[in-house]
C-alpha positions as CSV (number, residue, x, y, z in Angstrom):
1,M,-30.2,-45.9,-8.5
2,A,-26.6,-46.4,-7.6
3,D,-27.2,-50.0,-6.5
4,S,-29.1,-50.9,-9.7
5,P,-27.2,-53.3,-12.0
6,F,-29.0,-51.5,-14.9
7,K,-28.1,-47.9,-14.0
8,N,-26.0,-47.4,-17.2
9,A,-28.4,-49.4,-19.6
10,L,-30.8,-48.0,-22.2
11,I,-34.3,-49.0,-23.1
12,L,-36.0,-48.8,-26.5
13,T,-39.6,-50.0,-26.4
14,G,-42.9,-49.6,-28.1
15,P,-45.9,-51.6,-29.2
16,T,-45.6,-54.6,-31.5
17,G,-45.1,-53.6,-35.1
18,S,-43.7,-50.1,-34.2
19,G,-40.3,-50.8,-35.8
20,K,-38.2,-50.9,-32.7
21,S,-36.0,-53.9,-33.7
22,A,-34.8,-52.3,-36.9
23,L,-34.1,-48.9,-35.2
24,A,-32.3,-50.7,-32.3
25,L,-29.7,-52.3,-34.7
26,E,-28.7,-48.8,-36.0
27,L,-28.6,-47.3,-32.5
28,A,-26.6,-50.2,-31.1
29,E,-23.9,-49.8,-33.8
30,R,-23.7,-46.0,-33.1
31,L,-23.8,-46.3,-29.3
32,N,-21.3,-49.2,-29.0
33,A,-24.1,-51.3,-27.5
34,E,-25.3,-54.9,-27.4
35,I,-29.0,-55.7,-27.4
36,V,-30.7,-57.5,-24.5
37,A,-34.1,-58.7,-25.5
38,A,-36.9,-57.6,-23.2
39,D,-39.4,-60.0,-24.7
40,S,-41.0,-63.0,-22.9
41,M,-41.4,-65.0,-26.1
42,T,-38.1,-64.7,-28.0
43,L,-36.6,-66.6,-25.1
44,Y,-37.9,-69.9,-26.7
45,R,-36.1,-71.9,-29.4
46,G,-38.1,-72.8,-32.4
47,M,-40.6,-70.0,-32.0
48,D,-39.0,-67.7,-34.6
49,I,-41.6,-66.4,-37.1
50,G,-44.5,-65.8,-34.8
51,T,-42.3,-63.9,-32.3
52,A,-40.6,-61.7,-35.0
53,K,-37.3,-62.9,-33.6
54,P,-34.2,-61.1,-35.0
55,S,-32.7,-62.9,-38.0
56,A,-29.3,-64.6,-38.0
57,A,-28.0,-61.7,-40.0
58,D,-29.2,-59.1,-37.5
59,R,-27.7,-61.1,-34.6
60,A,-24.4,-61.3,-36.5
61,R,-24.5,-57.6,-37.0
62,V,-25.1,-56.7,-33.4
63,P,-24.8,-59.2,-30.5
64,H,-28.2,-60.1,-29.0
65,H,-28.8,-61.6,-25.6
66,L,-31.6,-63.6,-23.9
67,I,-32.8,-65.0,-27.2
68,D,-33.1,-68.8,-27.8
69,V,-32.1,-69.6,-24.2
70,L,-35.0,-72.0,-23.4
71,D,-36.8,-74.9,-25.0
72,P,-40.5,-74.2,-25.6
73,W,-41.6,-76.7,-22.9
74,E,-39.6,-74.8,-20.3
75,S,-41.0,-72.0,-18.1
76,A,-39.7,-68.6,-17.3
77,N,-41.1,-65.8,-15.1
78,V,-40.1,-62.2,-14.7
79,A,-37.9,-62.8,-11.7
80,W,-35.9,-65.4,-13.6
81,W,-35.6,-63.1,-16.6
82,L,-34.5,-60.1,-14.4
83,D,-31.7,-62.2,-12.9
84,R,-30.5,-63.3,-16.3
85,A,-30.7,-59.7,-17.6
86,A,-28.5,-58.5,-14.7
87,E,-25.9,-61.2,-15.6
88,R,-25.9,-60.2,-19.3
89,V,-25.6,-56.5,-18.5
90,A,-22.6,-57.1,-16.2
91,D,-20.9,-59.2,-19.0
92,I,-21.6,-56.5,-21.6
93,E,-20.2,-53.7,-19.3
94,V,-17.0,-55.8,-18.7
95,R,-16.4,-55.4,-22.4
96,V,-16.8,-51.6,-22.1
97,K,-20.0,-51.6,-24.0
98,T,-23.6,-50.4,-23.3
99,A,-26.6,-52.7,-22.8
100,L,-29.6,-51.7,-24.9
101,F,-32.8,-53.3,-23.8
102,V,-35.2,-53.8,-26.7
103,G,-38.7,-55.3,-26.5
104,G,-42.3,-54.7,-25.6
105,T,-43.1,-57.1,-22.7
106,P,-44.6,-54.6,-20.3
107,F,-44.1,-56.7,-17.1
108,Y,-40.4,-57.1,-18.0
109,L,-40.0,-53.4,-18.6
110,K,-41.6,-52.4,-15.4
111,A,-39.4,-54.9,-13.5
112,L,-36.4,-53.2,-15.1
113,L,-37.5,-49.7,-14.2
114,C,-38.8,-50.3,-10.7
115,G,-37.8,-53.7,-9.5
116,L,-40.1,-56.5,-8.4
117,F,-42.9,-56.2,-5.9
118,P,-42.8,-58.8,-3.0
119,S,-45.4,-61.2,-4.6
120,P,-47.3,-63.3,-2.1
121,A,-46.3,-66.9,-2.1
122,S,-48.3,-69.2,-4.4
123,D,-50.7,-71.9,-3.2
124,E,-50.6,-74.7,-5.7
125,A,-53.8,-76.3,-4.6
126,L,-55.7,-73.0,-4.9
127,R,-54.1,-72.3,-8.3
128,R,-55.1,-75.8,-9.7
129,R,-58.7,-75.2,-8.5
130,L,-58.9,-71.8,-10.2
131,E,-57.4,-73.2,-13.4
132,S,-59.9,-76.1,-13.3
133,E,-62.7,-73.5,-12.9
134,A,-61.4,-71.5,-15.8
135,E,-61.4,-74.7,-17.9
136,C,-64.9,-75.7,-16.9
137,D,-66.6,-72.2,-16.7
138,G,-64.7,-70.6,-19.6
139,R,-62.1,-67.8,-19.8
140,E,-64.7,-65.1,-20.0
141,A,-66.3,-66.2,-16.7
142,I,-63.1,-66.4,-14.7
143,H,-62.1,-63.0,-16.1
144,A,-65.4,-61.6,-15.0
145,R,-64.8,-62.9,-11.5
146,L,-61.5,-61.1,-11.5
147,G,-63.3,-57.9,-12.6
148,S,-65.6,-58.1,-9.6
149,V,-62.7,-58.0,-7.1
150,D,-59.9,-56.2,-9.1
151,A,-61.3,-54.1,-11.9
152,M,-58.0,-52.4,-12.6
153,T,-56.2,-55.7,-13.2
154,A,-59.1,-57.2,-15.2
155,A,-59.1,-54.1,-17.5
156,R,-55.4,-54.7,-18.1
157,L,-55.5,-58.5,-18.8
158,H,-57.2,-60.1,-21.8
159,P,-59.5,-63.1,-20.9
160,N,-57.2,-65.4,-22.9
161,D,-54.4,-64.6,-20.5
162,V,-55.6,-67.3,-18.1
163,R,-52.3,-67.7,-16.3
164,R,-52.2,-64.1,-15.1
165,V,-56.0,-63.9,-14.5
166,V,-55.6,-67.0,-12.3
167,R,-52.6,-65.5,-10.5
168,A,-54.5,-62.3,-9.8
169,L,-57.4,-64.2,-8.3
170,E,-55.0,-66.3,-6.3
171,V,-53.4,-63.2,-4.8
172,W,-56.8,-61.9,-3.9
173,H,-57.9,-65.1,-2.3
174,L,-54.7,-65.5,-0.3
175,T,-54.4,-61.9,0.9
176,G,-57.8,-60.3,0.6
177,K,-56.1,-57.5,-1.3
178,P,-56.1,-57.0,-5.2
179,I,-52.8,-57.6,-6.9
180,S,-53.1,-54.1,-8.4
181,E,-53.0,-52.7,-4.9
182,W,-49.9,-54.8,-4.1
183,Q,-48.2,-53.4,-7.2
184,R,-49.1,-49.8,-6.5
185,E,-47.6,-50.1,-3.0
186,S,-44.5,-52.0,-4.0
187,W,-43.5,-51.2,-7.6
188,W,-43.2,-47.5,-7.5
189,D,-42.5,-45.4,-4.4
190,G,-42.3,-42.0,-6.1
191,E,-38.5,-41.9,-6.1
192,S,-36.4,-41.9,-9.3
193,P,-36.4,-45.0,-11.5
194,R,-33.3,-47.2,-11.6
195,F,-32.3,-45.6,-14.9
196,R,-30.9,-42.2,-15.8
197,P,-33.4,-39.7,-17.1
198,G,-33.9,-39.9,-20.9
199,S,-32.6,-43.5,-21.2
200,C,-36.0,-45.1,-21.7
201,L,-37.7,-44.2,-25.0
202,V,-41.1,-45.4,-26.2
203,L,-41.9,-45.3,-29.9
204,N,-45.1,-43.4,-30.6
205,V,-46.7,-44.6,-33.9
206,P,-50.1,-43.2,-34.8
207,R,-52.8,-45.8,-34.1
208,T,-54.0,-46.1,-37.7
209,E,-50.5,-46.6,-39.0
210,L,-49.6,-49.0,-36.3
211,Y,-52.7,-51.2,-37.0
212,F,-51.9,-51.2,-40.7
213,R,-48.3,-52.3,-40.0
214,I,-49.6,-55.1,-37.7
215,D,-52.0,-56.4,-40.3
216,R,-49.3,-56.5,-43.0
217,R,-46.8,-58.1,-40.6
218,V,-49.1,-60.9,-39.6
219,E,-49.8,-61.6,-43.3
220,A,-46.0,-61.7,-43.9
221,M,-45.5,-64.1,-41.0
222,F,-48.1,-66.5,-42.5
223,A,-46.4,-66.2,-45.9
224,A,-43.0,-66.9,-44.3
225,G,-44.2,-70.3,-42.9
226,W,-45.7,-69.6,-39.5
227,V,-48.2,-72.5,-39.9
228,E,-45.3,-74.9,-40.6
229,E,-43.5,-73.6,-37.6
230,V,-46.4,-74.4,-35.4
231,K,-46.7,-77.9,-36.9
232,R,-43.1,-78.5,-35.9
233,L,-43.8,-77.3,-32.4
234,R,-46.7,-79.8,-32.1
235,E,-44.3,-82.6,-33.1
236,L,-41.9,-81.9,-30.3
237,P,-41.6,-84.7,-27.6
238,R,-43.2,-82.4,-25.0
239,P,-46.0,-79.8,-25.2
240,L,-45.4,-76.1,-25.0
241,S,-45.1,-74.7,-21.5
242,R,-47.9,-72.6,-20.1
243,E,-45.8,-69.5,-20.6
244,A,-44.7,-70.3,-24.2
245,S,-48.3,-71.2,-25.2
246,Q,-49.3,-67.6,-24.4
247,A,-47.4,-66.3,-27.4
248,L,-49.7,-64.4,-29.8
249,G,-51.1,-66.4,-32.6
250,Y,-49.8,-69.8,-31.7
251,R,-53.1,-71.0,-30.1
252,E,-55.1,-69.7,-33.0
253,I,-52.9,-71.5,-35.5
254,M,-53.2,-74.7,-33.5
255,E,-57.0,-74.3,-33.6
256,Y,-56.7,-73.9,-37.4
257,L,-54.7,-77.1,-37.6
258,D,-57.4,-78.8,-35.6
259,G,-60.0,-77.8,-38.2
260,R,-61.8,-75.2,-36.0
261,R,-61.5,-72.3,-38.4
262,S,-60.3,-71.6,-42.0
263,L,-56.9,-70.2,-42.7
264,E,-58.5,-66.9,-43.8
265,E,-60.4,-66.7,-40.5
266,T,-57.2,-67.6,-38.6
267,V,-55.2,-64.7,-40.2
268,A,-58.0,-62.3,-39.4
269,E,-58.2,-63.5,-35.8
270,V,-54.5,-63.2,-35.2
271,Q,-54.5,-59.7,-36.7
272,L,-57.3,-58.8,-34.3
273,R,-55.6,-60.3,-31.3
274,T,-52.3,-58.6,-32.2
275,R,-54.0,-55.2,-32.5
276,Q,-55.7,-55.7,-29.1
277,F,-52.3,-56.6,-27.6
278,A,-50.7,-53.5,-29.0
279,K,-53.5,-51.4,-27.5
280,R,-52.9,-52.9,-24.1
281,Q,-49.1,-52.3,-24.5
282,L,-49.8,-48.6,-25.1
283,T,-51.8,-48.5,-21.9
284,W,-49.0,-50.1,-20.0
285,F,-46.3,-47.8,-21.5
286,R,-48.2,-44.7,-20.5
287,A,-47.9,-45.8,-16.9
288,L,-44.2,-46.7,-17.0
289,P,-42.2,-44.2,-14.8
290,G,-39.3,-42.4,-16.3
291,C,-40.0,-43.1,-19.9
292,E,-40.2,-40.6,-22.7
293,T,-42.6,-41.0,-25.7
294,V,-40.9,-40.1,-29.0
295,D,-41.7,-39.9,-32.6
296,P,-40.0,-42.7,-34.6
297,K,-39.6,-40.3,-37.5
298,L,-36.9,-38.3,-35.7
299,T,-33.8,-38.0,-37.7
300,F,-31.3,-40.7,-36.8
301,E,-28.8,-38.2,-35.4
302,R,-31.5,-36.9,-33.0
303,W,-32.1,-40.5,-31.9
304,V,-28.5,-40.9,-31.2
305,N,-28.4,-37.7,-29.2
306,R,-31.5,-38.6,-27.2
307,M,-30.2,-42.1,-26.3
308,S,-26.6,-40.9,-25.5
309,G,-27.6,-37.8,-23.5
310,G,-26.8,-37.7,-19.8
311,F,-24.3,-40.6,-19.7
312,A,-21.0,-41.5,-21.2
313,V,-21.1,-43.8,-24.2
314,P,-17.9,-45.9,-24.2
């Protein structure tokens, strides 16, 4: 842990719709912290409503990092993000403040906690062939193929997540070993995570309440102009990158704009997809080492005590 650039940082995470962003603002003010977004989609400029990006007022209240750092046609992976996160943490600590990671992208969180596994090199020709097969045979078919060779990864990935499904198949073809096995061997060696005990908290919202919140939040996003935001993105000089296009709801709204479903059907579909994503997040969070699941209804003072315990807050 001594060599980790994140050894003094904190993490607040939880499924989408759990209220972590609002709580993080209060905690950051009390803990003399700045927020580093652990979210793969708030990286992109112009994707504001659908990613529930912190408002300008929130960002004026507490400094936020790794938000609006890429154009939506640019690409980012977890290794790129982890390097940028280390840079931001170093800068925050120079100012004698604490870095508070806030977000729910499971792959980013696991990279923070355990580092990156040595991913096998990619094969562009193989990847293009697999992507072509996914396009021709359909997402469900390529996902089923993954399930036949790596059931653990297939259970974790949604069929719509073609990029990661293809990557998992690519690793299996190249190495003869499932990517889930690579990750078990390389992510977590049974030693202490790269954070102090108690510094990673996961919000635990009852499933019924969480799903209710998600449905209401999706409705509010549409009312706030999400469709118009997607229209603006479609008018950009370049299309969304493969990574940005994976953002929840954007594909469904584009299909609505193409006349493939009604607005009412689109809202319902986005609500369903978001609930499904939250369920997968919960599965991921249960497997994260060194994290403590907590009730978001704790009094604020108990939250401060939990997050400041075991290390010195400047």
